[in-house]
C-alpha positions as CSV (number, residue, x, y, z in Angstrom):
1,M,0.0,0.0,0.0
2,R,1.3,3.5,-0.9
3,P,2.3,5.6,2.1
4,F,0.4,8.7,3.0
5,G,1.6,12.0,1.4
6,T,2.3,13.7,-2.0
7,S,5.0,12.5,-4.3
8,K,7.1,15.5,-3.2
9,Q,6.6,14.8,0.5
10,L,7.6,11.1,0.0
11,A,10.7,12.1,-2.1
12,R,11.8,14.5,0.8
13,R,11.3,11.7,3.3
14,R,13.4,9.4,1.2
15,Q,16.2,11.9,1.0
16,R,16.1,12.6,4.7
17,A,16.4,8.7,5.3
18,L,19.3,8.4,2.9
19,Q,21.0,11.4,4.6
20,L,20.6,9.8,8.0
21,L,21.9,6.5,6.7
22,R,25.0,8.3,5.3
23,N,25.6,9.8,8.7
24,G,25.9,6.3,10.1
25,Q,22.6,5.6,11.7
26,A,21.1,2.1,11.6
27,P,18.2,1.3,9.2
28,A,15.9,0.6,12.1
29,A,16.6,3.9,13.8
30,V,16.3,5.8,10.6
31,A,12.9,4.1,9.9
32,K,11.6,5.2,13.3
33,Q,12.6,8.9,12.7
34,V,11.1,9.2,9.2
35,G,8.1,7.0,9.9
36,A,8.7,4.2,7.6
37,T,9.6,0.5,8.0
38,A,13.2,-0.7,8.2
39,Q,12.6,-2.8,5.1
40,S,11.6,0.4,3.2
41,V,14.8,2.1,4.3
42,R,17.1,-0.8,3.2
43,R,15.3,-0.9,-0.1
44,G,15.7,2.8,-0.6
45,R,19.4,2.5,0.2
46,R,19.8,-0.4,-2.3
47,A,17.9,1.6,-5.0
48,Q,20.2,4.6,-4.4
49,R,23.3,2.4,-4.8
50,Q,22.1,0.7,-8.0
51,P,20.3,3.2,-10.3
52,K,17.5,1.9,-12.4
53,R,18.5,0.5,-15.6
54,T,16.7,2.0,-18.5
55,V,15.2,-0.6,-20.8
56,R,14.6,0.2,-24.3
57,R,11.2,-0.9,-25.3
58,R,11.0,-3.2,-28.4
59,V,8.6,-2.8,-31.2
60,P,5.9,-5.3,-30.8
61,G,5.8,-8.1,-33.4
62,R,8.2,-10.2,-35.3
63,P,11.2,-8.4,-36.7
64,S,11.3,-7.9,-40.5
65,Y,13.1,-10.3,-42.6
66,L,14.6,-7.5,-44.7
67,C,17.1,-5.0,-43.5
68,E,16.8,-1.2,-44.1
69,S,19.0,-1.4,-47.2
70,Q,17.0,-4.2,-48.7
71,R,13.8,-2.4,-48.0
72,Q,15.1,0.6,-49.9
73,H,16.2,-1.7,-52.8
74,L,12.6,-3.2,-52.8
75,V,11.2,0.3,-53.0
76,C,13.4,1.2,-56.0
77,A,12.4,-2.1,-57.6
78,L,8.6,-1.4,-57.2
79,K,9.0,2.2,-58.3
80,R,10.4,1.0,-61.6
81,G,7.2,-0.7,-62.2
82,A,5.8,-4.3,-63.0
83,Y,6.9,-4.1,-66.5
84,A,10.6,-3.7,-65.6
85,N,10.2,-6.7,-63.3
86,G,9.0,-9.0,-66.1
87,Y,5.1,-8.7,-65.8
88,A,2.9,-8.2,-68.9
89,E,0.7,-5.6,-67.1
90,D,1.9,-2.6,-65.2
91,Y,0.2,-3.1,-61.8
92,W,1.3,-4.6,-58.5
93,T,-0.4,-7.3,-56.5
94,L,0.7,-8.7,-53.1
95,E,1.5,-12.0,-54.8
96,R,3.7,-10.3,-57.4
97,I,5.5,-8.2,-54.8
98,A,6.2,-11.4,-52.8
99,H,7.6,-13.1,-55.9
100,V,9.9,-10.0,-56.5
101,I,11.1,-10.1,-52.9
102,W,11.9,-13.9,-53.4
103,D,13.7,-13.2,-56.7
104,L,15.7,-10.2,-55.1
105,F,16.5,-11.5,-51.6
106,G,15.6,-15.1,-51.4
107,V,13.0,-14.4,-48.5
108,R,9.6,-15.8,-48.7
109,Y,6.7,-13.5,-47.7
110,H,3.0,-14.4,-47.4
111,P,0.8,-11.9,-49.3
112,S,-0.7,-10.6,-45.9
113,S,2.9,-10.1,-44.6
114,V,3.8,-8.2,-47.8
115,W,0.8,-5.9,-47.0
116,H,2.3,-5.2,-43.5
117,L,5.7,-4.6,-45.1
118,L,4.2,-2.1,-47.6
119,R,2.4,-0.3,-44.8
120,R,5.6,0.2,-42.9
121,L,7.3,1.6,-46.1
122,G,4.4,4.1,-46.3
123,W,2.7,2.5,-49.4
124,S,-1.1,2.3,-49.7
125,C,-3.6,0.3,-51.6
126,Q,-4.4,1.8,-55.0
127,R,-7.0,0.1,-57.3
128,P,-6.4,0.7,-61.0
129,Q,-9.2,2.6,-62.8
130,R,-10.8,0.5,-65.5
131,R,-11.2,2.7,-68.5
132,T,-11.3,1.7,-72.2
133,F,-8.6,2.7,-74.6
134,A,-11.2,4.3,-76.9
135,R,-12.4,6.7,-74.2
136,D,-12.9,10.2,-75.6
137,E,-12.6,12.7,-72.8
138,E,-13.3,15.7,-75.0
139,A,-16.7,14.2,-76.0
140,I,-17.5,13.1,-72.3
141,A,-17.0,16.6,-70.8
142,P,-19.9,18.4,-72.6
143,W,-22.2,15.4,-72.0
144,K,-21.5,15.6,-68.3
145,H,-21.9,19.4,-68.2
146,Y,-25.1,19.7,-70.4
147,T,-26.9,16.4,-70.9
148,W,-26.5,14.6,-67.6
149,P,-28.0,17.5,-65.5
150,Q,-31.2,17.4,-67.8
151,I,-31.6,13.7,-67.4
152,K,-31.1,14.0,-63.7
153,K,-33.8,16.7,-63.4
154,V,-36.3,14.8,-65.4
155,A,-35.6,11.6,-63.4
156,C,-35.9,13.5,-60.1
157,V,-39.2,15.0,-61.1
158,A,-40.6,11.6,-62.1
159,G,-39.1,10.1,-58.8
160,Q,-37.3,7.5,-60.5
161,L,-33.7,8.4,-59.6
162,A,-32.5,8.0,-56.0
163,V,-29.7,10.6,-56.1
164,C,-31.4,13.9,-56.7
165,R,-29.0,16.1,-54.8
């Protein structure tokens, strides 16, 4: 149970006890003077002799199989694109990246682990937009600006279109 008093008061009491111990008094006598137990006084003296070790906290989870230079090399390989790494289409999948890691470094990664690795590298999921090669942006722009609002207005009046805002 924590002794009565604020943190500052308890710190002053510990300092007084340590001072009395340095002056040559016995732990039992010091304990009586400062209002603590002899065991607490001995524990305080031991703690003062052996300062606390600072333990560096580890990052939770299993360490990465790739070192920092390998991760940077992987980023460069991914930035070059899938074409440069021997794929017919220029998009990345987790399986493709796992295969590239195996080819470059000889390390096997499960696709879900590849996802965690990419997140640590600052990459995010980007889905490719499916558009036809024959798409004519110049013809679409006037349609969106003039024709679509008219269709939308007529559909809203008729109550057939759910999105009227």
